N, C-alpha and C positions, 0 to 999 in steps of 0.2 A: 523795492517793491514791499509793501506792508505784509507782515505775516499774520495769517489768520488761523486760529486754532480751533474754531468752532466746527461743527459738522459740516460735511460736504454732501449735498443732496443731488442726485442725478434725476432729472425728469424727462421721461421718454415721452415726447410729443409736445410741441410748442404752439398748439392752438390756443384758445381762450383759457381752458383750464389749466394747462402747463405753464403758460405765461404768467397768469395770476397767481399761481402757487409760488412761482420763483420771486414775483414781485412782492408778494405778502411775506415771504421768507426774509427777503433782504431788509424789508421794512421793520419787520418784529425782531430780528436778531442781527446786531451789528457784527457778529463774528461768523455767522453762517455763510457759506459759499454754495452757489448753485451752478449746475450745468444743464442747459437745455439741449436735448437731442432731437433733431427733426430731420425726416427723410426728404421733405418737400423743400423747395428753394425758399419758400416764404416762412420766416418766423413770425409768429403774432396772430395773423388772421385764421390760420387753419383753413380747412376746406370750406367752412360754412361762410366765411367773410372774404374769401379771396376771389372776388368776382367784380368785374367791371360792368355787368349788365345793370342798366338803370331800372329795369323792370323787377329786379330782385330786391324787395323791400324787406326790412326786418319785420318779424312777426310779433313784436313787443314794441310799445311806444317808447320813443327815446327817453321820456322822463322816468322809465324804469330800467334803462340800460346802462347806467353808470358801472364802471368796473368795480366800484368800491362800495360796500354796504353802508359804510359810515360817510359817505360823500354823495348823496343822491343827486347832486347838480354838477358832478364832475364832467360828464359827458357834454351837457348843455354848455358849460363854461368853455370847454375846448371847442365846441362847434362855434361859439360866438367869435372866436379868434380866426376861423377859417374864411378865406376870401370868397369861396363860392360853395353854398350848399342849400338845399331846401327839404323841407319835410312835407310830406303829403298826409294830411290828416294826423299829424304828429308821428309819422313813421319815416325813418331815413332809409337810404339804401344800405345794403350789406357792405357794398364796397367802401362806403363812406365810414362805416363801423370798423372795417378792416384797416382803414388808415389811422383811426382812433387807436387801435391795437398796436399798430406799428409805431405810433407816436410814444405810447407807453413804454414799449420796448426800448426805443432810442432814448428816451429820457432816463430809463433805469440804467442802461449801459453807460450813459454819460455821467451818472451820479455814483456808479458802483462798478467801475471798469475792471477792478481787480477781483471782484466777488461773483461776477456772472460771465460765464463762458457758454459760447454757442458752439455746437458741434453738429455739422450737417452729415447725415448718413442714416441708414436703417438699423436699429438695434435688433440683432438677430439672435442673441444668446444672453442669458443671465445666470450668474453663478455665484454662490455664497462661499467665500473662503475666509476661515478664521472669522474676523469681526468686521470684514468689508465685502462689498458687492463688487463683482467684475462684469461689466457689460460689454459684450462684443459689438463694436460698431464698424462695420466694414472690415478694414485691416487694423483699426486701432481698438484699444480697451480703454474704457473709462472706468476708474475705481472711485467708489463712493461709499460713505457710511450708511446711506438710506437711498431707496429708489421709489420714485412715484411713477405709476403707469397712468399717463393722461393721453390716451390714445383716442378719446372721442368715441364716436360710434364706429363700430365694427363694419367691415366691408359688406356690401349687399350679399344676400343669399339668393341663388338662382331658384325661381319658383318650381315646384314639382311639375312634371310633364314636359319641361323643355328638354329636348334630347340634345346629345353631345354635338350633333352636326349643326343644330341651331345655335348652340353657344359659340361654336367656332366660326360662325357666319358674320360677315359685315352687316347683315340685316338684323342683328341682334346686338343690343347695348346692355351689357350686365351691370355696369356702373354709370347711372345718369349723370354723375358729376364729371364724367370724362367725355361728354358728347362734344364732337366737333362738327364743323360744317360738312367736311369730306364724308364723315359717317352718315349724315342725314342726306347729303346730296339731293337728289330730286324726288324723294320720297313724298307721296301724296296722302297715302293711308297709313296711320300710325297707331299701333295698339300700345297703350300704356298699362302695364300690369300693376295696379294699385291705384287708390284714389285719394291719397292723403297730400300733404304739402309738397312732397317730393314730385308727385304728378303734376300739381299745379305749377311748380317751377319749370318743369320740362315742357308742358303745354304752352306756357307764355313765352319761354325762350325760343321755341321752335315754330311758334305761330307765324303762317305765311298765307296769302291769298290761294285759295284752292286746296288747302291742306286740311285734311280731316283727321281728327283724333277719336279714338274710343278708349275709355278708361274702364278697366275691370277690376272690381275687388269683391271679397266675399259678401260685404253688406251693401256695396254701392253707395256708401256715404261719403259726402264731401265734407272738408273742414268748414266750420262756420266762420262768420266774419266778425271782426271787431266792430263796435259801434263807431260811428264817425266822431261822436263826442262821448267821452267816458260817462257811464251811467253812475247815479249815486251809489255809494258803497252799500253792502249788504251787512247789517250789524249782527246777525244771528250766528249760530255756531252748529257744529255737527258732532255726532258721537255715535258709537255702536258699530256693528258690522256692516258690510256692503249693503245688505237689504234695507237696514234702518237708514242708512246714509242716503240711499236712493229715494226712500219716502220723504226724507226730510228736505232733499233737493227739490222734488216735485212740489211740495207744499210752498216751499220758499219762491219758486218761480211763479206762483199764482199772484204774488204781490210785489215782486221785485224783478228787474231785469235779470235774465238768465246769466248773463255775462258777469254781473256783480256777484251773483250766487257762486258760480264757479270760481271767480277770483278768490273769494273767501274760502272755498273749499280747498283750493290749491294750497293756500297757506297753512291749512290744517292737515294736508295729505300726508306729510311725513310722519306726524304723530299718530294719526289714524292707522297708516300702513304698519307702523311699528307695533301698535296694539293688537292688530288682527292676528288670528291664528294662521298657520300655513293653509288650512283648508279654506278659510275666509279669503286669503289672497288668491288662491287657485280659482275660487268661484268668481271673484272679481275679474281676473284675467280672462276666464272662459266666456262670461256672459256680459260684463259691463265695460271692459276695455275699449271696444269700438266706440261706444257712446262718450266715454271719457275722452278719447283722442280727438274726436271731431269738435268737441266743445271746448277742450283744453287748448289744443294746438290750432290757433286761428289764423285766418288771413287778415292782411291790412284791409281797410275799407276800398282802397284803390284796386288791389288785386281781386277782392271780392266782386267789384263792378266789371272788371275785365273777364272774369270766369262766367259771371252771369251773362255777359254778352256773347260769349263762345257758345254757351248752352242755347241761347235764344236762336242764334244763327244756324245751329247745327253743326258748327265746326268742331264741338266737343259733345260727345255722347257718354254718359256715365251708366254702367251696367253693373248689376249685382250678380255674381256668380262665381264659379270655381273654374280655374284654367284646368283642362284635362289632358291637353296635349298641344305640342307645337312641333310642326316638322317642316322641313325645307321642300319647296315645290317650285321648280323652275325660277330660282332666284328669289321668290317670294316666301313668306312664311305663312303656312296654313295653321291657323290656331283654332282649337276646339275648347269650348267651355259649356258648363252645365249652369243654366240660369238658376237662381236661388228658388228653392221649393219646387224644382222640376227635375225630372229623371233623363230627359233626353238632351243630348249635347246639340249645341249650334257650332257650325264651322263657317269660317271667313278667312279671306286672304289679306295679308298686309304687306306693304313695302318694308316696314321697319317695325320692330318690336323693342320696347324700352322697359327694362325691369325697374319699377318704381315701388317696390314692396317695402323698401326701407332696410335698415341695418339688420345684419345677421342676429338671430336671437339665441342660438345655440353655440355657446363659446367653445365647445369641443370641436366644432367644425371650422373654427376660424383659421384662416391661412396665414394670420399675423405671425411671423416667426417668433417674436418674443413671448407672445402668448402660448404658442405650441411648445416652446422650449420650457417655460416655467411650469406648465402643466405636466410635461413629461418628467421633469425633476421633482415633482411633488410640492413645489412652493406655494402652489395655489390650487384651488379646485372650484368647480362651478357651483353657484349658489343653488339651493334646493329647488328653487322655481325656474331655474334655466334661463335667468334674465342676464346673467353676467358672472362675475367672480364673487365668491363669498368673502365677505370683509365684516370686521367688527364695527362698532359704532364710531370708531376713530378713523375708519377707512383702511386698517391693516389687514393684509390677506390672511386667510385661514388655510393653513397647509392640509394636504391630504391626511395627515395624522389627526387633525382636529385642533392642533396648537396654532398660535399666532406665528407667522413668519417674521422674525425679527428684521425690521428696517425696511419691509416691502409694503407699499401702500398703493392704493387705487383711488382715482377721483372721476367723477362724471359718469356717464352712461354705464361704464362697467360695474358701478355700485348700486345699479336700480333694484337688485334683490333686496338690498338693506334699506334703501331710502326712497325707492320708487321715483320721486320726482327729482331727476338729476340730469336734465338735458338743456335747460334754458339758463341764460345769464343770471336772472334773479336768484336761481338756486345754486348754480356754480360759483358764483362770486363768494357766497357765504361758506361753501364747502371749502373753497381755496383758502379763505382766511382762517377757518378752523383747522384744516389740516396742517397749515404752515405754523399755527400755534403749537401743534403737537410736535412737529419736526424741529422746531427751534428749541425745544427743551431737551432734545437728545444730547447726550454727553459727547 
């Protein structure tokens, strides 16, 4: 077996971010070795793309979903070789994209068998010893020169007001990605807490004749839809703080399709975010984030049509308000919420309540063992905005002391405090390439 004397990088998490970091590492450095650590059975697709539901479509058109920034046609070329697939308005299923990622992994393993190792298990602890990292994975220990945290979105957070008895009940689903038919059973009235893309997925997955959904969120805003045909690009630019950018967006949408305007803004988002002061960032999060989210994170045209149909039929109702309590009552859940701009709460009973509020925002509350361990040891600290872990421009973790932690990096949503836009493939593939470039130069 060939001897490789380059750096060994352990990557915790083998979804899109982790897989692409490994692939880019092996591409950029012929000496580097990588170990992918994944607690789930599937290496490659992660939670987002490990689905066989034909109703789960990508939220980005396939022509912008290549895994490689420098090969925009890579996904389309792979699809052309597949015996059966179809796109709906330019959007393929998430399951098909998961197959694409599995193909990339198999191809990489075939071409670099000795340099890529797969370890199945949960990383529970991480410790720096001399010049190496020791990662405890079940009963085993993986030793590496550098570690990348590619954990994706953190687990969902239980909304305030949901008491312990409800959380322990089969009538409550904390993690919507783990819904099964047995849990849902014969439920006819379902409360979905949240009204974003996670809610949309849950409603479409569980839609049945006679079943009614109520979606409750602070602002009652639904994700907007992609256009059936991409609009002409917006040639303008944006600058200044959140208020100035908002004014520029409003002016631009008077003459251009708002989707094109937001697409351009998205390309500028990272630079704008970096230049904003901490106070400007907080003001954006407090006042403008809901508007950003619904325009930025869109539904495919087909999904938009299905949700519109559910709204028109009364199968789905979307409410603006704050959940104030949820208690068990004779096998059902009685939920109370206060409508937006009202003082008095409304109560109703539901057969099932599903938490669709999205990933945990406060990293100190994470139940993720490796996150809790590294925070306890002081290898990392929360970013000042509470969006994830504090990292430098290269993704290296900042320790409790304020110094960079040697050889410890993060990628993806954990780095939103530094980069803001780090959740979708077009952003993550560039971050994976850049991080691999940093890691490949380590001694």
